[in-house]
N, C-alpha and C positions, 0 to 999 in steps of 0.2 A: 707854299703848295707842295714842293718836293719833300719838305720835312714831314708834312702830314702823311704823304704817301709812304715814306720810309717807316713811319711809326706803325703802319699797318702790317709790316713784315713780321712774321712769326719767328722769334729767335730759335725756337725748337728745330726749325728747318734751315738754319743758316749754313750748316755743314753739308758738303757735297754728299757724304755718306747718308745722312738722315734724309736728305731730299731724294736720294736714290732709293732708299728703303721704302719710304712712303709712296714713291711713284710706282714701285713694283707691287706693294701691298694693296694699293687702291684698285689696281686692275686685276688682281688675283684674289680669289676667296681666302686662301691662306697658303703659306709656303713654309717648308721646314727650314731649320737653321742652316743645314747643309746646302739646300737649294739657294737660299739667299746668299750664302757665302760664295758659292760658285758663280752665280749670276752677277754679283756685284764685285767680285774679285777682292774681297776684304779678308783680313786675317780673323781668326776666331776671336781674339781679344778685342779688336777694333769693332767688329760686328756686334759682339755681346755688349760692349759699352754703349754703343749708339742705340741698340734695341732696348736696353735697360732705361736709358733716358727717355725714349719715346713711350715706354710702358709707364714710367713714373708720371709722365705728362698726361696719361690717359688716352694716348693716341694709338697704342698698339696693345692687342690682347695676346696673351700667351696660353697655349694649351699644351700640357705635358701628358704624355701617355706612353704606354709600352706597346711595341709591336713585337710579339713573341717575347723575347727577353731583352730586347734593345729599347732603350729610352728614345722617344721621338718627341721633339719639341717643335710645334708649329706656331706661326705668328700670323695675325690678321689685323687689318686696320679696324679700329672701332668707329662707330658713327661719329663720335666727337673728333676722332682723328681725320676722318674723311672730310668733315666740315672745315676743320682748321686748315687742312691741306688745300682745299678748294679756295678758302679765303686768302691763303698765302699766295697761291697762284694768281688769283684775281688781282691782288695788290701788286704783284710783280708786273702783270700785264699793264695795269694802269700806270705804274711807274715808267715802263718802257714807252708807252704811248705819249707820255708827257715830257720825254727827253728833248 
């Protein structure tokens, strides 16, 4: 039973940073790189690495634009990302209930 519940965990959300990124993006329409960095207290490199992994998984969408002459990159959770994250949280909840 426990093994079945553990199998439902999504490996993409195993790290604290990715869990935090998705938690923030699911409740916000979109956030800039700098806003995420400040909110989550992550370094540029650490945040970029985790965002890239979530983007490659199809869970995060990236929008690049210029505001004036400054580049501005924003991130948002995709529909697939929202669903995967919800499924992961449900699996965590079931696991905890069955301890």
